[in-house]
N, CA, C and O atoms as a GROMACS GRO file, in nm:
protein
  336
    1MET      N    1   1.733   1.870   0.853
    1MET     CA    2   1.759   1.936   0.737
    1MET      C    3   1.901   1.899   0.677
    1MET      O    4   1.930   1.915   0.559
    2THR      N    5   1.984   1.848   0.772
    2THR     CA    6   2.112   1.805   0.725
    2THR      C    7   2.096   1.657   0.662
    2THR      O    8   2.184   1.608   0.590
    3ALA      N    9   1.979   1.592   0.695
    3ALA     CA   10   1.947   1.476   0.617
    3ALA      C   11   1.908   1.503   0.481
    3ALA      O   12   1.943   1.428   0.389
    4ILE      N   13   1.841   1.603   0.464
    4ILE     CA   14   1.790   1.650   0.325
    4ILE      C   15   1.927   1.688   0.221
    4ILE      O   16   1.945   1.652   0.105
    5VAL      N   17   2.000   1.762   0.295
    5VAL     CA   18   2.121   1.789   0.213
    5VAL      C   19   2.215   1.674   0.180
    5VAL      O   20   2.275   1.661   0.073
    6LYS      N   21   2.220   1.590   0.286
    6LYS     CA   22   2.296   1.450   0.263
    6LYS      C   23   2.229   1.390   0.150
    6LYS      O   24   2.294   1.359   0.050
    7SER      N   25   2.104   1.372   0.158
    7SER     CA   26   2.022   1.295   0.044
    7SER      C   27   2.044   1.353  -0.086
    7SER      O   28   2.050   1.278  -0.184
    8LEU      N   29   2.058   1.485  -0.099
    8LEU     CA   30   2.084   1.557  -0.229
    8LEU      C   31   2.224   1.528  -0.282
    8LEU      O   32   2.244   1.517  -0.403
    9LYS      N   33   2.316   1.516  -0.194
    9LYS     CA   34   2.448   1.506  -0.223
    9LYS      C   35   2.476   1.376  -0.268
    9LYS      O   36   2.548   1.352  -0.365
   10ARG      N   37   2.410   1.277  -0.184
   10ARG     CA   38   2.403   1.124  -0.227
   10ARG      C   39   2.352   1.105  -0.373
   10ARG      O   40   2.405   1.021  -0.446
   11THR      N   41   2.242   1.189  -0.419
   11THR     CA   42   2.180   1.185  -0.542
   11THR      C   43   2.268   1.228  -0.642
   11THR      O   44   2.276   1.166  -0.748
   12LEU      N   45   2.335   1.327  -0.620
   12LEU     CA   46   2.429   1.397  -0.731
   12LEU      C   47   2.567   1.326  -0.745
   12LEU      O   48   2.627   1.314  -0.852
   13TYR      N   49   2.608   1.284  -0.630
   13TYR     CA   50   2.753   1.242  -0.629
   13TYR      C   51   2.773   1.102  -0.567
   13TYR      O   52   2.888   1.066  -0.545
   14GLY      N   53   2.683   1.030  -0.542
   14GLY     CA   54   2.690   0.908  -0.476
   14GLY      C   55   2.726   0.788  -0.567
   14GLY      O   56   2.732   0.802  -0.689
   15THR      N   57   2.747   0.684  -0.512
   15THR     CA   58   2.779   0.565  -0.613
   15THR      C   59   2.666   0.532  -0.706
   15THR      O   60   2.552   0.574  -0.688
   16ARG      N   61   2.703   0.451  -0.812
   16ARG     CA   62   2.600   0.441  -0.898
   16ARG      C   63   2.453   0.386  -0.873
   16ARG      O   64   2.349   0.409  -0.935
   17SER      N   65   2.476   0.309  -0.766
   17SER     CA   66   2.339   0.249  -0.706
   17SER      C   67   2.258   0.353  -0.650
   17SER      O   68   2.136   0.350  -0.664
   18GLU      N   69   2.319   0.448  -0.586
   18GLU     CA   70   2.269   0.560  -0.504
   18GLU      C   71   2.206   0.666  -0.606
   18GLU      O   72   2.098   0.719  -0.581
   19ARG      N   73   2.263   0.689  -0.700
   19ARG     CA   74   2.234   0.817  -0.794
   19ARG      C   75   2.093   0.768  -0.873
   19ARG      O   76   2.048   0.654  -0.881
   20LEU      N   77   2.041   0.886  -0.926
   20LEU     CA   78   1.903   0.879  -0.983
   20LEU      C   79   1.940   0.802  -1.139
   20LEU      O   80   2.052   0.804  -1.190
   21ARG      N   81   1.838   0.747  -1.191
   21ARG     CA   82   1.849   0.675  -1.309
   21ARG      C   83   1.912   0.773  -1.421
   21ARG      O   84   2.003   0.733  -1.494
   22SER      N   85   1.858   0.904  -1.431
   22SER     CA   86   1.925   0.980  -1.524
   22SER      C   87   2.064   1.042  -1.476
   22SER      O   88   2.089   1.031  -1.355
   23HIS      N   89   2.157   1.105  -1.556
   23HIS     CA   90   2.262   1.150  -1.505
   23HIS      C   91   2.254   1.273  -1.416
   23HIS      O   92   2.331   1.295  -1.323
   24LYS      N   93   2.149   1.355  -1.455
   24LYS     CA   94   2.113   1.472  -1.368
   24LYS      C   95   1.992   1.479  -1.305
   24LYS      O   96   1.895   1.430  -1.362
   25PRO      N   97   1.977   1.536  -1.188
   25PRO     CA   98   1.837   1.526  -1.141
   25PRO      C   99   1.762   1.632  -1.201
   25PRO      O  100   1.818   1.734  -1.242
   26ARG      N  101   1.622   1.610  -1.211
   26ARG     CA  102   1.527   1.697  -1.253
   26ARG      C  103   1.514   1.820  -1.186
   26ARG      O  104   1.528   1.825  -1.064
   27ASN      N  105   1.488   1.924  -1.257
   27ASN     CA  106   1.479   2.056  -1.208
   27ASN      C  107   1.360   2.067  -1.082
   27ASN      O  108   1.364   2.141  -0.983
   28LYS      N  109   1.270   1.982  -1.115
   28LYS     CA  110   1.168   1.970  -1.007
   28LYS      C  111   1.216   1.902  -0.868
   28LYS      O  112   1.170   1.931  -0.757
   29GLN      N  113   1.311   1.814  -0.893
   29GLN     CA  114   1.358   1.748  -0.763
   29GLN      C  115   1.460   1.838  -0.697
   29GLN      O  116   1.468   1.835  -0.574
   30ILE      N  117   1.540   1.919  -0.767
   30ILE     CA  118   1.620   2.009  -0.713
   30ILE      C  119   1.536   2.131  -0.639
   30ILE      O  120   1.573   2.179  -0.532
   31ALA      N  121   1.432   2.170  -0.702
   31ALA     CA  122   1.336   2.266  -0.635
   31ALA      C  123   1.281   2.222  -0.520
   31ALA      O  124   1.264   2.295  -0.422
   32PHE      N  125   1.249   2.093  -0.526
   32PHE     CA  126   1.176   2.043  -0.400
   32PHE      C  127   1.280   2.040  -0.272
   32PHE      O  128   1.244   2.068  -0.158
   33VAL      N  129   1.403   2.003  -0.305
   33VAL     CA  130   1.511   2.013  -0.208
   33VAL      C  131   1.532   2.145  -0.156
   33VAL      O  132   1.542   2.169  -0.036
   34PHE      N  133   1.539   2.234  -0.251
   34PHE     CA  134   1.560   2.373  -0.194
   34PHE      C  135   1.430   2.421  -0.113
   34PHE      O  136   1.441   2.489  -0.011
   35ASP      N  137   1.314   2.383  -0.163
   35ASP     CA  138   1.194   2.424  -0.083
   35ASP      C  139   1.206   2.371   0.072
   35ASP      O  140   1.182   2.441   0.170
   36GLU      N  141   1.241   2.255   0.075
   36GLU     CA  142   1.254   2.189   0.205
   36GLU      C  143   1.355   2.273   0.299
   36GLU      O  144   1.333   2.312   0.414
   37ILE      N  145   1.459   2.288   0.229
   37ILE     CA  146   1.590   2.375   0.296
   37ILE      C  147   1.523   2.500   0.358
   37ILE      O  148   1.533   2.524   0.479
   38ALA      N  149   1.447   2.590   0.262
   38ALA     CA  150   1.391   2.704   0.296
   38ALA      C  151   1.299   2.689   0.403
   38ALA      O  152   1.297   2.779   0.487
   39ILE      N  153   1.219   2.587   0.416
   39ILE     CA  154   1.128   2.558   0.522
   39ILE      C  155   1.200   2.535   0.649
   39ILE      O  156   1.160   2.582   0.755
   40GLY      N  157   1.303   2.464   0.637
   40GLY     CA  158   1.384   2.435   0.767
   40GLY      C  159   1.462   2.553   0.825
   40GLY      O  160   1.483   2.565   0.946
   41VAL      N  161   1.506   2.645   0.727
   41VAL     CA  162   1.571   2.775   0.768
   41VAL      C  163   1.461   2.868   0.823
   41VAL      O  164   1.486   2.936   0.922
   42ALA      N  165   1.338   2.874   0.763
   42ALA     CA  166   1.221   2.938   0.840
   42ALA      C  167   1.184   2.903   0.969
   42ALA      O  168   1.154   2.982   1.059
   43GLY      N  169   1.187   2.774   0.974
   43GLY     CA  170   1.169   2.735   1.130
   43GLY      C  171   1.265   2.757   1.222
   43GLY      O  172   1.227   2.783   1.336
   44ILE      N  173   1.392   2.751   1.196
   44ILE     CA  174   1.489   2.792   1.273
   44ILE      C  175   1.491   2.949   1.312
   44ILE      O  176   1.518   2.995   1.423
   45ALA      N  177   1.456   3.020   1.196
   45ALA     CA  178   1.425   3.170   1.219
   45ALA      C  179   1.312   3.198   1.314
   45ALA      O  180   1.325   3.281   1.404
   46ALA      N  181   1.209   3.133   1.295
   46ALA     CA  182   1.100   3.145   1.374
   46ALA      C  183   1.127   3.118   1.518
   46ALA      O  184   1.083   3.190   1.607
   47GLU      N  185   1.194   3.018   1.538
   47GLU     CA  186   1.233   2.979   1.684
   47GLU      C  187   1.334   3.073   1.738
   47GLU      O  188   1.325   3.097   1.858
   48LEU      N  189   1.430   3.132   1.669
   48LEU     CA  190   1.500   3.227   1.710
   48LEU      C  191   1.418   3.370   1.754
   48LEU      O  192   1.451   3.439   1.851
   49ALA      N  193   1.315   3.395   1.670
   49ALA     CA  194   1.236   3.512   1.691
   49ALA      C  195   1.137   3.498   1.816
   49ALA      O  196   1.082   3.589   1.878
   50LYS      N  197   1.128   3.370   1.834
   50LYS     CA  198   1.029   3.347   1.971
   50LYS      C  199   1.113   3.368   2.078
   50LYS      O  200   1.066   3.431   2.173
   51THR      N  201   1.233   3.325   2.084
   51THR     CA  202   1.313   3.324   2.202
   51THR      C  203   1.390   3.472   2.209
   51THR      O  204   1.461   3.499   2.306
   52GLY      N  205   1.370   3.562   2.102
   52GLY     CA  206   1.412   3.695   2.102
   52GLY      C  207   1.563   3.703   2.078
   52GLY      O  208   1.633   3.801   2.107
   53GLY      N  209   1.611   3.579   2.018
   53GLY     CA  210   1.756   3.572   1.978
   53GLY      C  211   1.841   3.560   2.091
   53GLY      O  212   1.963   3.567   2.077
   54LYS      N  213   1.787   3.542   2.206
   54LYS     CA  214   1.878   3.524   2.330
   54LYS      C  215   1.920   3.381   2.344
   54LYS      O  216   1.852   3.285   2.307
   55VAL      N  217   2.030   3.375   2.398
   55VAL     CA  218   2.102   3.248   2.416
   55VAL      C  219   2.075   3.200   2.529
   55VAL      O  220   2.095   3.280   2.621
   56LYS      N  221   2.026   3.073   2.569
   56LYS     CA  222   1.995   3.022   2.703
   56LYS      C  223   2.114   3.029   2.775
   56LYS      O  224   2.223   3.003   2.723
   57PRO      N  225   2.096   3.070   2.918
   57PRO     CA  226   2.212   3.082   2.992
   57PRO      C  227   2.274   2.932   3.032
   57PRO      O  228   2.203   2.832   3.036
   58GLN      N  229   2.389   2.931   3.054
   58GLN     CA  230   2.451   2.801   3.072
   58GLN      C  231   2.440   2.762   3.230
   58GLN      O  232   2.449   2.836   3.327
   59ARG      N  233   2.420   2.640   3.225
   59ARG     CA  234   2.403   2.582   3.373
   59ARG      C  235   2.529   2.608   3.449
   59ARG      O  236   2.633   2.630   3.387
   60ALA      N  237   2.528   2.608   3.582
   60ALA     CA  238   2.637   2.620   3.670
   60ALA      C  239   2.706   2.479   3.650
   60ALA      O  240   2.632   2.384   3.626
   61PRO      N  241   2.831   2.461   3.657
   61PRO     CA  242   2.901   2.337   3.690
   61PRO      C  243   2.852   2.260   3.797
   61PRO      O  244   2.822   2.320   3.901
   62TRP      N  245   2.835   2.120   3.791
   62TRP     CA  246   2.780   2.050   3.877
   62TRP      C  247   2.872   2.024   4.008
   62TRP      O  248   2.984   1.976   3.996
   63GLN      N  249   2.827   2.051   4.114
   63GLN     CA  250   2.925   2.037   4.225
   63GLN      C  251   2.912   1.901   4.304
   63GLN      O  252   2.804   1.863   4.349
   64SER      N  253   3.018   1.836   4.316
   64SER     CA  254   3.018   1.706   4.377
   64SER      C  255   2.991   1.716   4.549
   64SER      O  256   3.041   1.811   4.610
   65LYS      N  257   2.927   1.633   4.608
   65LYS     CA  258   2.908   1.650   4.737
   65LYS      C  259   3.034   1.624   4.817
   65LYS      O  260   3.120   1.552   4.766
   66GLU      N  261   3.053   1.672   4.928
   66GLU     CA  262   3.174   1.623   5.015
   66GLU      C  263   3.128   1.511   5.073
   66GLU      O  264   3.008   1.480   5.077
   67PHE      N  265   3.243   1.431   5.133
   67PHE     CA  266   3.218   1.324   5.226
   67PHE      C  267   3.158   1.372   5.357
   67PHE      O  268   3.176   1.485   5.402
   68GLY      N  269   3.075   1.264   5.424
   68GLY     CA  270   3.020   1.310   5.537
   68GLY      C  271   3.120   1.311   5.651
   68GLY      O  272   3.225   1.249   5.634
   69ALA      N  273   3.102   1.372   5.758
   69ALA     CA  274   3.180   1.406   5.872
   69ALA      C  275   3.226   1.277   5.950
   69ALA      O  276   3.331   1.271   6.014
   70HIS      N  277   3.146   1.186   5.939
   70HIS     CA  278   3.173   1.053   5.986
   70HIS      C  279   3.261   0.948   5.901
   70HIS      O  280   3.285   0.834   5.940
   71LEU      N  281   3.302   0.998   5.790
   71LEU     CA  282   3.384   0.939   5.697
   71LEU      C  283   3.523   0.999   5.708
   71LEU      O  284   3.539   1.119   5.683
   72ALA      N  285   3.627   0.921   5.746
   72ALA     CA  286   3.750   0.967   5.756
   72ALA      C  287   3.823   0.971   5.611
   72ALA      O  288   3.827   0.878   5.530
   73ARG      N  289   3.876   1.094   5.598
   73ARG     CA  290   3.952   1.090   5.460
   73ARG      C  291   4.112   1.080   5.488
   73ARG      O  292   4.180   1.167   5.543
   74GLY      N  293   4.155   0.964   5.443
   74GLY     CA  294   4.294   0.931   5.460
   74GLY      C  295   4.390   0.939   5.335
   74GLY      O  296   4.332   0.929   5.227
   75ASP      N  297   4.501   0.953   5.332
   75ASP     CA  298   4.595   0.941   5.226
   75ASP      C  299   4.615   0.807   5.157
   75ASP      O  300   4.671   0.713   5.213
   76PRO      N  301   4.569   0.801   5.036
   76PRO     CA  302   4.555   0.670   4.982
   76PRO      C  303   4.691   0.604   4.935
   76PRO      O  304   4.696   0.489   4.891
   77PHE      N  305   4.792   0.681   4.946
   77PHE     CA  306   4.932   0.634   4.927
   77PHE      C  307   5.015   0.600   5.047
   77PHE      O  308   5.126   0.546   5.048
   78GLY      N  309   4.942   0.643   5.154
   78GLY     CA  310   5.040   0.622   5.267
   78GLY      C  311   5.111   0.728   5.311
   78GLY      O  312   5.100   0.839   5.259
   79PRO      N  313   5.196   0.702   5.418
   79PRO     CA  314   5.300   0.811   5.449
   79PRO      C  315   5.407   0.819   5.372
   79PRO      O  316   5.448   0.711   5.329
   80GLU      N  317   5.472   0.927   5.337
   80GLU     CA  318   5.585   0.951   5.238
   80GLU      C  319   5.705   0.912   5.290
   80GLU      O  320   5.737   0.944   5.404
   81MET      N  321   5.780   0.841   5.214
   81MET     CA  322   5.893   0.768   5.309
   81MET      C  323   6.008   0.848   5.246
   81MET      O  324   5.994   0.877   5.126
   82SER      N  325   6.114   0.887   5.305
   82SER     CA  326   6.228   0.936   5.250
   82SER      C  327   6.337   0.842   5.228
   82SER      O  328   6.346   0.741   5.297
   83SER      N  329   6.426   0.873   5.131
   83SER     CA  330   6.508   0.756   5.070
   83SER      C  331   6.666   0.830   5.106
   83SER      O  332   6.750   0.872   5.026
   84ASP      N  333   6.670   0.829   5.235
   84ASP     CA  334   6.813   0.880   5.277
   84ASP      C  335   6.899   0.756   5.298
   84ASP      O  336   7.017   0.767   5.332
   0.00000   0.00000   0.00000
């Protein structure tokens, strides 16, 4: 649906090579674009009606696995040194 709107904007306000030959688009062309938008909105409304307007539950965040017991976990920076 956004592609249709972008195409209409490009037709109306684009560079000379992208615009229609006449200065203003014909009423039939504009009516066609609005019909396509209405069809898209109806499709979205039907999809929302099918799901009952409910939002899908979000998945739980992915939990990383811990290191195995046989893998020792050490300090990557080494022991802390004091500067006395």
